[in-house]
All heavy atoms as an XYZ file, in Angstrom:
635
protein
N    -125.629    109.125    105.074
C    -126.648    109.724    104.242
C    -127.977    109.719    104.988
O    -128.183    108.947    105.906
C    -126.769    108.989    102.915
O    -127.287    107.695    103.112
N    -128.876    110.566    104.551
C    -130.178    110.721    105.184
C    -131.277    110.572    104.149
O    -131.183    111.110    103.052
C    -130.300    112.118    105.832
O    -129.253    112.256    106.793
C    -131.633    112.308    106.492
N    -132.326    109.854    104.511
C    -133.487    109.720    103.637
C    -134.520    110.754    104.049
O    -134.898    110.827    105.225
C    -134.097    108.312    103.745
O    -133.106    107.365    103.358
C    -135.315    108.185    102.843
N    -134.957    111.560    103.113
C    -135.965    112.582    103.377
C    -137.270    112.130    102.723
O    -137.304    111.830    101.531
C    -135.536    113.958    102.805
C    -136.620    114.992    103.049
C    -134.215    114.384    103.410
N    -138.330    112.062    103.516
C    -139.628    111.658    102.992
C    -140.495    112.885    102.755
O    -140.296    113.934    103.368
C    -140.326    110.722    103.974
C    -139.583    109.411    104.148
C    -140.308    108.476    105.095
O    -141.066    108.899    105.950
N    -140.058    107.192    104.945
N    -141.466    112.732    101.878
C    -142.394    113.821    101.589
C    -143.193    114.172    102.840
O    -143.457    113.317    103.686
C    -143.342    113.426    100.467
N    -143.574    115.434    102.951
C    -144.433    115.884    104.038
C    -145.881    115.478    103.718
O    -146.138    114.785    102.732
C    -144.309    117.399    104.181
N    -146.831    115.923    104.529
C    -148.240    115.596    104.315
C    -148.717    116.118    102.958
O    -148.261    117.163    102.484
C    -149.080    116.204    105.429
N    -149.633    115.397    102.367
C    -150.174    115.789    101.058
C    -150.996    117.062    101.192
O    -151.841    117.186    102.072
C    -151.038    114.650    100.473
C    -151.762    115.107     99.215
C    -150.173    113.442    100.166
N    -150.717    118.015    100.298
C    -151.473    119.269    100.288
C    -152.181    119.507     98.965
O    -152.928    120.465     98.835
C    -150.553    120.470    100.578
O    -149.502    120.483     99.614
C    -149.961    120.372    101.976
N    -151.940    118.644     97.981
C    -152.594    118.830     96.693
C    -152.183    117.761     95.703
O    -151.466    116.814     96.037
N    -152.660    117.936     94.476
C    -152.404    116.976     93.411
C    -152.003    117.706     92.145
O    -152.459    118.821     91.893
C    -153.662    116.141     93.126
C    -154.114    115.351     94.316
C    -155.045    115.872     95.193
C    -153.594    114.104     94.566
C    -155.456    115.165     96.301
C    -154.000    113.375     95.678
C    -154.927    113.910     96.548
N    -151.175    117.060     91.358
C    -150.836    117.581     90.033
C    -151.512    116.670     89.014
O    -151.407    115.448     89.084
C    -149.326    117.568     89.812
C    -148.934    118.033     88.411
C    -147.433    118.096     88.169
N    -146.718    116.931     88.664
C    -145.682    116.977     89.501
N    -145.227    118.125     89.956
N    -145.093    115.862     89.895
N    -152.227    117.275     88.092
C    -152.860    116.555     86.991
C    -152.078    116.914     85.747
O    -151.960    118.088     85.399
C    -154.348    116.950     86.839
C    -154.977    116.226     85.666
C    -155.109    116.670     88.127
N    -151.511    115.934     85.097
C    -150.668    116.234     83.949
C    -150.660    115.147     82.907
O    -151.349    114.130     83.026
N    -149.870    115.392     81.892
C    -149.668    114.482     80.772
C    -150.930    114.254     79.953
O    -151.060    113.244     79.277
C    -149.071    113.153     81.253
C    -147.717    113.337     81.901
C    -147.038    112.045     82.256
O    -147.302    111.010     81.613
O    -146.215    112.071     83.181
N    -151.878    115.170     80.021
C    -153.060    115.095     79.161
C    -152.785    115.975     77.955
O    -152.460    117.153     78.108
C    -154.302    115.593     79.906
C    -155.596    115.188     79.253
C    -156.164    113.960     79.527
C    -156.241    116.025     78.360
C    -157.353    113.573     78.938
C    -157.426    115.654     77.755
C    -157.985    114.413     78.052
N    -152.884    115.424     76.738
C    -152.508    116.193     75.556
C    -153.446    117.371     75.292
O    -154.614    117.337     75.654
C    -152.603    115.170     74.431
C    -153.597    114.172     74.909
C    -153.422    114.108     76.394
N    -152.923    118.384     74.672
C    -153.727    119.535     74.272
C    -153.191    120.042     72.944
O    -151.987    120.258     72.821
C    -153.635    120.645     75.319
O    -154.426    121.749     74.930
N    -154.009    120.171     71.941
C    -155.451    119.909     71.968
C    -155.752    118.413     71.860
O    -154.892    117.622     71.487
C    -155.962    120.651     70.740
C    -154.825    120.597     69.770
C    -153.574    120.655     70.627
N    -156.984    118.058     72.178
C    -157.474    116.696     72.034
C    -158.846    116.771     71.374
O    -159.614    117.701     71.629
C    -157.536    115.959     73.389
C    -158.524    116.616     74.325
C    -157.850    114.494     73.208
N    -159.139    115.825     70.506
C    -160.440    115.811     69.825
C    -161.513    115.331     70.801
O    -161.308    114.362     71.540
C    -160.377    114.875     68.618
C    -161.639    114.908     67.776
C    -161.492    114.082     66.514
O    -160.395    114.065     65.929
O    -162.496    113.467     66.116
N    -162.653    116.019     70.815
C    -163.760    115.649     71.695
C    -164.117    114.183     71.483
O    -164.160    113.692     70.358
C    -164.971    116.537     71.429
N    -164.353    113.478     72.582
C    -164.746    112.080     72.518
C    -163.596    111.096     72.441
O    -163.819    109.892     72.368
N    -162.360    111.588     72.475
C    -161.198    110.718     72.397
C    -160.678    110.411     73.805
O    -160.234    111.323     74.507
C    -160.072    111.385     71.576
O    -160.580    111.724     70.292
C    -158.888    110.462     71.422
N    -160.726    109.146     74.240
C    -160.213    108.822     75.568
C    -158.699    108.997     75.633
O    -157.988    108.630     74.708
C    -160.598    107.354     75.776
C    -161.212    106.886     74.518
C    -161.261    108.004     73.550
N    -158.230    109.555     76.739
C    -156.795    109.785     76.945
C    -156.453    109.483     78.402
O    -157.291    109.619     79.294
C    -156.413    111.238     76.649
C    -156.629    111.663     75.231
C    -155.583    111.051     74.339
N    -155.717    111.632     73.006
C    -155.334    111.027     71.917
N    -154.787    109.852     71.970
N    -155.484    111.605     70.752
N    -155.199    109.106     78.618
C    -154.721    108.890     79.978
C    -154.251    110.207     80.568
O    -153.592    111.001     79.899
C    -153.567    107.890     79.990
C    -153.938    106.438     79.717
C    -152.673    105.588     79.642
C    -154.881    105.907     80.780
N    -154.589    110.423     81.833
C    -154.121    111.585     82.575
C    -153.394    111.054     83.815
O    -153.832    110.071     84.431
C    -155.286    112.532     82.951
C    -156.303    111.870     83.828
C    -154.770    113.786     83.609
N    -152.266    111.657     84.127
C    -151.485    111.229     85.295
C    -151.814    112.141     86.469
O    -151.780    113.368     86.346
C    -150.002    111.299     84.994
C    -149.152    110.821     86.138
C    -147.688    110.874     85.796
N    -146.913    110.297     86.878
C    -145.659    109.971     86.789
N    -145.002    110.170     85.664
N    -145.038    109.453     87.810
N    -152.105    111.534     87.622
C    -152.378    112.277     88.853
C    -151.286    111.917     89.861
O    -151.005    110.736     90.090
C    -153.767    111.928     89.416
C    -154.005    112.632     90.748
C    -154.857    112.288     88.411
N    -150.682    112.953     90.448
C    -149.604    112.766     91.418
C    -149.933    113.512     92.697
O    -150.288    114.696     92.651
C    -148.271    113.292     90.839
O    -148.019    112.650     89.585
C    -147.117    113.038     91.783
N    -149.829    112.834     93.840
C    -150.011    113.471     95.143
C    -148.747    114.259     95.473
O    -147.632    113.758     95.301
C    -150.276    112.424     96.215
N    -148.922    115.501     95.943
C    -147.790    116.376     96.247
C    -147.858    116.906     97.674
O    -148.946    117.170     98.202
C    -147.780    117.574     95.297
C    -147.698    117.272     93.809
C    -147.844    118.556     93.014
C    -146.401    116.563     93.471
N    -146.675    117.103     98.267
C    -146.630    117.760     99.561
C    -146.484    119.268     99.349
O    -146.451    119.747     98.207
C    -145.518    117.189    100.456
C    -144.098    117.541    100.004
O    -143.922    118.337     99.053
O    -143.149    117.009    100.609
N    -146.407    120.025    100.427
C    -146.362    121.489    100.333
C    -145.121    122.015     99.628
O    -145.074    123.164     99.211
C    -146.456    122.107    101.726
C    -145.264    121.802    102.607
C    -145.483    122.214    104.048
O    -146.606    122.255    104.532
N    -144.410    122.528    104.745
N    -144.118    121.163     99.464
C    -142.876    121.578     98.802
C    -142.805    121.106     97.353
O    -141.796    121.280     96.683
C    -141.667    121.057     99.583
C    -141.690    121.469    101.030
C    -142.021    120.558    102.011
C    -141.417    122.785    101.396
C    -142.062    120.937    103.347
C    -141.464    123.169    102.724
C    -141.785    122.248    103.702
N    -143.894    120.461     96.876
C    -143.932    119.974     95.499
C    -143.315    118.602     95.309
O    -143.154    118.144     94.185
N    -142.983    117.929     96.414
C    -142.445    116.575     96.325
C    -143.561    115.574     96.103
O    -144.659    115.722     96.652
C    -141.732    116.188     97.641
C    -140.564    117.080     97.934
O    -139.695    117.271     97.102
N    -140.541    117.645     99.138
N    -143.286    114.522     95.339
C    -144.256    113.451     95.165
C    -144.407    112.718     96.492
O    -143.424    112.291     97.087
C    -143.794    112.477     94.084
C    -144.782    111.352     93.842
C    -144.419    110.521     92.651
O    -144.008    111.056     91.622
N    -144.566    109.215     92.759
N    -145.647    112.568     96.952
C    -145.934    111.904     98.230
C    -146.166    110.422     97.975
O    -147.293    109.978     97.770
C    -147.145    112.554     98.892
N    -145.080    109.664     97.975
C    -145.130    108.238     97.658
C    -145.990    107.430     98.625
O    -146.461    106.355     98.278
C    -143.717    107.646     97.661
C    -142.842    108.234     96.575
O    -143.381    108.773     95.588
O    -141.613    108.159     96.724
N    -146.192    107.930     99.841
C    -146.930    107.186    100.860
C    -148.414    107.565    100.928
O    -149.116    107.133    101.832
C    -146.277    107.383    102.231
C    -146.228    108.846    102.644
O    -146.508    109.730    101.831
N    -145.869    109.106    103.884
N    -148.904    108.340     99.986
C    -150.317    108.753     99.997
C    -151.211    107.534     99.806
O    -150.999    106.740     98.888
C    -150.584    109.788     98.906
C    -152.036    110.167     98.808
C    -152.610    111.007     99.747
C    -152.838    109.653     97.800
C    -153.947    111.346     99.678
C    -154.180    109.987     97.727
C    -154.728    110.827     98.667
O    -156.049    111.155     98.614
N    -152.226    107.368    100.661
C    -153.099    106.199    100.596
C    -154.583    106.543    100.460
O    -155.425    105.658    100.510
C    -152.928    105.323    101.852
O    -153.247    106.104    103.006
C    -151.513    104.780    101.951
N    -154.920    107.810    100.301
C    -156.322    108.205    100.201
C    -156.913    107.930     98.830
O    -156.231    107.492     97.903
N    -158.212    108.172     98.715
C    -158.908    108.034     97.440
C    -158.876    109.356     96.692
O    -159.090    110.417     97.278
C    -160.359    107.618     97.663
C    -160.585    106.198     98.173
C    -162.058    105.979     98.473
C    -160.099    105.181     97.157
N    -158.647    109.287     95.396
C    -158.608    110.476     94.549
C    -159.855    110.490     93.677
O    -160.253    109.472     93.108
C    -157.338    110.473     93.670
C    -157.376    111.591     92.661
C    -156.110    110.589     94.537
N    -160.456    111.669     93.573
C    -161.648    111.860     92.736
C    -161.310    112.891     91.679
O    -160.772    113.965     91.990
C    -162.802    112.352     93.595
C    -164.057    112.630     92.806
C    -165.188    113.027     93.760
N    -166.371    113.329     93.014
C    -166.884    114.545     92.869
N    -166.301    115.575     93.463
N    -167.963    114.736     92.165
N    -161.632    112.591     90.428
C    -161.430    113.547     89.343
C    -162.733    114.251     89.023
O    -163.802    113.634     89.019
C    -160.921    112.839     88.081
C    -159.565    112.158     88.165
C    -159.187    111.589     86.800
C    -158.502    113.097     88.658
N    -162.640    115.543     88.762
C    -163.770    116.335     88.288
C    -163.294    117.111     87.068
O    -162.089    117.240     86.833
C    -164.291    117.309     89.364
O    -163.219    118.146     89.791
C    -164.868    116.562     90.558
N    -164.239    117.629     86.308
C    -163.886    118.374     85.107
C    -164.851    119.520     84.894
O    -166.015    119.455     85.304
C    -163.921    117.439     83.882
O    -163.671    118.174     82.691
N    -164.361    120.557     84.232
C    -165.233    121.662     83.849
C    -166.156    121.238     82.705
O    -167.131    121.919     82.419
C    -164.389    122.871     83.429
O    -163.570    122.531     82.314
N    -165.856    120.119     82.069
C    -166.684    119.569     80.993
C    -167.829    118.774     81.620
O    -167.600    117.708     82.200
C    -165.836    118.658     80.105
C    -166.624    118.006     78.983
O    -167.862    118.149     78.937
O    -165.987    117.343     78.147
N    -169.073    119.268     81.541
C    -170.189    118.569     82.174
C    -170.486    117.218     81.525
O    -171.158    116.380     82.124
C    -171.368    119.538     82.007
C    -170.995    120.393     80.846
C    -169.493    120.489     80.858
N    -169.978    116.983     80.335
C    -170.221    115.729     79.632
C    -169.008    114.791     79.677
O    -168.973    113.783     78.987
C    -170.604    116.014     78.178
N    -168.018    115.116     80.489
C    -166.799    114.303     80.569
C    -167.100    112.913     81.118
O    -167.980    112.737     81.955
C    -165.757    114.984     81.448
N    -166.352    111.940     80.640
C    -166.405    110.587     81.173
C    -165.187    110.428     82.081
O    -164.041    110.463     81.612
C    -166.363    109.570     80.032
O    -166.288    108.263     80.546
N    -165.458    110.275     83.380
C    -164.392    110.230     84.388
C    -164.434    108.903     85.134
O    -165.504    108.321     85.308
C    -164.562    111.384     85.378
C    -164.570    112.782     84.766
C    -165.012    113.808     85.797
C    -163.198    113.116     84.217
N    -163.279    108.434     85.612
C    -163.238    107.172     86.352
C    -163.815    107.340     87.756
O    -163.935    108.455     88.249
C    -161.742    106.861     86.412
C    -161.092    108.206     86.404
C    -161.953    109.056     85.512
N    -164.144    106.212     88.409
C    -164.579    106.298     89.808
C    -163.394    106.667     90.703
O    -162.244    106.646     90.258
C    -165.066    104.881     90.108
C    -164.343    104.010     89.136
C    -164.123    104.849     87.907
N    -163.687    106.987     91.953
C    -162.609    107.279     92.908
C    -161.646    106.107     92.936
O    -162.059    104.943     92.886
C    -163.170    107.477     94.309
C    -163.908    108.755     94.495
C    -164.321    108.955     95.944
O    -164.127    108.098     96.800
N    -164.911    110.100     96.226
N    -160.354    106.420     93.006
C    -159.338    105.373     92.984
C    -158.175    105.748     93.872
O    -157.946    106.921     94.162
C    -158.821    105.174     91.555
O    -159.863    104.785     90.698
N    -157.406    104.738     94.269
C    -156.192    104.956     95.063
C    -155.006    105.167     94.142
O    -154.975    104.660     93.019
C    -155.918    103.757     95.968
C    -156.843    103.673     97.148
C    -156.348    102.648     98.124
C    -157.232    102.701     99.363
N    -156.619    102.007    100.478
N    -154.049    105.923     94.636
C    -152.791    106.086     93.927
C    -151.817    105.027     94.444
O    -151.877    104.639     95.601
C    -152.207    107.474     94.171
C    -153.070    108.672     93.798
C    -152.298    109.964     94.040
C    -153.539    108.596     92.369
N    -150.933    104.573     93.585
C    -149.892    103.632     93.978
C    -148.565    104.361     93.926
O    -148.195    104.888     92.879
C    -149.866    102.419     93.028
O    -151.150    101.793     93.052
C    -148.803    101.422     93.455
N    -147.877    104.415     95.051
C    -146.610    105.132     95.083
C    -146.766    106.622     94.840
O    -145.864    107.284     94.355
N    -147.950    107.152     95.154
C    -148.182    108.583     95.020
C    -148.610    109.040     93.646
O    -148.795    110.234     93.412
N    -148.799    108.104     92.701
C    -149.185    108.496     91.351
C    -150.011    107.403     90.688
O    -149.943    106.234     91.077
C    -147.936    108.830     90.501
O    -148.344    109.436     89.281
C    -147.107    107.608     90.219
N    -150.806    107.777     89.691
C    -151.591    106.807     88.927
C    -152.050    107.457     87.625
O    -152.100    108.683     87.506
C    -152.796    106.324     89.718
N    -152.385    106.615     86.655
C    -152.951    107.073     85.389
C    -154.429    106.725     85.369
O    -154.828    105.648     85.812
C    -152.247    106.407     84.198
C    -150.870    106.934     83.949
C    -149.775    106.350     84.552
C    -150.673    108.027     83.119
C    -148.498    106.839     84.336
C    -149.407    108.527     82.893
C    -148.318    107.927     83.503
N    -155.244    107.655     84.850
C    -156.682    107.466     84.757
C    -157.139    107.751     83.331
O    -156.644    108.681     82.694
C    -157.417    108.427     85.709
C    -157.065    108.211     87.152
C    -156.076    108.960     87.757
C    -157.730    107.257     87.898
C    -155.741    108.768     89.090
C    -157.407    107.057     89.237
C    -156.413    107.812     89.826
N    -158.105    106.977     82.852
C    -158.655    107.185     81.519
C    -159.773    108.221     81.602
O    -160.739    108.051     82.350
C    -159.191    105.870     80.953
C    -159.538    105.872     79.480
C    -158.298    106.180     78.631
C    -160.124    104.536     79.079
N    -159.631    109.302     80.844
C    -160.577    110.420     80.854
C    -160.984    110.727     79.421
O    -160.145    110.720     78.516
C    -159.928    111.678     81.482
C    -160.816    112.896     81.332
C    -159.598    111.425     82.949
N    -162.274    111.004     79.212
C    -162.756    111.429     77.901
C    -163.477    112.762     78.064
O    -164.454    112.864     78.814
C    -163.730    110.403     77.297
O    -163.083    109.131     77.250
C    -164.154    110.816     75.896
N    -162.961    113.791     77.392
C    -163.627    115.096     77.368
C    -164.499    115.133     76.118
O    -164.043    114.782     75.034
C    -162.594    116.222     77.362
C    -161.676    116.254     78.583
C    -160.624    117.336     78.416
C    -162.474    116.468     79.858
N    -165.750    115.541     76.287
C    -166.710    115.472     75.189
C    -167.226    116.822     74.711
O    -167.913    116.890     73.705
C    -167.896    114.600     75.609
C    -167.474    113.163     75.794
O    -166.947    112.542     74.890
N    -167.681    112.633     76.989
N    -166.915    117.890     75.409
C    -167.409    119.212     75.056
C    -166.268    120.047     74.485
O    -165.226    120.196     75.133
C    -168.011    119.915     76.287
O    -169.026    119.073     76.846
C    -168.609    121.256     75.927
N    -166.468    120.581     73.285
C    -165.436    121.403     72.647
C    -165.177    122.663     73.465
O    -166.064    123.163     74.156
C    -165.868    121.776     71.237
N    -163.953    123.167     73.394
C    -163.562    124.378     74.108
C    -162.506    124.070     75.136
O    -162.036    122.938     75.266
N    -162.116    125.076     75.884
C    -161.100    124.916     76.916
C    -161.745    124.239     78.127
O    -162.760    124.706     78.640
C    -160.499    126.291     77.324
C    -159.517    126.107     78.464
C    -159.841    126.944     76.128
N    -161.155    123.115     78.564
C    -161.685    122.352     79.681
C    -160.576    122.115     80.694
O    -159.385    122.196     80.367
C    -162.248    121.005     79.212
C    -163.307    121.107     78.141
C    -164.568    121.818     78.590
O    -164.818    122.008     79.785
N    -165.381    122.250     77.643
N    -160.949    121.801     81.914
C    -159.966    121.501     82.958
C    -160.326    120.181     83.630
O    -161.471    119.741     83.606
C    -159.907    122.629     83.989
O    -161.150    122.723     84.658
N    -159.294    119.564     84.235
C    -159.468    118.350     85.034
C    -158.817    118.622     86.377
O    -157.690    119.121     86.435
C    -158.801    117.139     84.349
C    -159.413    116.902     82.969
C    -158.949    115.893     85.222
C    -158.605    115.951     82.117
N    -159.525    118.309     87.467
C    -159.029    118.566     88.806
C    -159.081    117.277     89.617
O    -160.027    116.502     89.484
C    -159.909    119.635     89.504
O    -159.921    120.813     88.691
C    -159.389    119.970     90.879
N    -158.074    117.061     90.453
C    -158.035    115.913     91.357
C    -158.176    116.394     92.797
O    -157.625    117.427     93.165
C    -156.726    115.148     91.191
N    -158.913    115.649     93.599
C    -159.084    115.976     95.017
C    -159.314    114.686     95.796
O    -159.573    113.633     95.219
C    -160.250    116.948     95.215
O    -161.449    116.354     94.757
N    -159.219    114.800     97.129
C    -159.552    113.634     97.961
C    -160.608    113.992     98.968
O    -161.137    115.068     98.972
C    -158.320    113.045     98.639
C    -157.672    113.976     99.667
O    -158.096    115.131     99.793
O    -156.728    113.518    100.310
């Protein structure tokens, strides 16, 4: 048998955030490092920064992922359609 590892990280998936959510309600969001083929990059060691289209959002500081994924506490405070983006 052969073990195939993820390629270099090319992006992040932000998921598991409920919709709709009431403004001001803290929720966990899952961030996963992905390679160009959509595989979870378990060996990713960089810092992840979350941003949001909500200018009043409460976001965590930059953090490391463990095993290519982590949960972060996020609070969106502005009503309407909002987005959350992860980057390094």
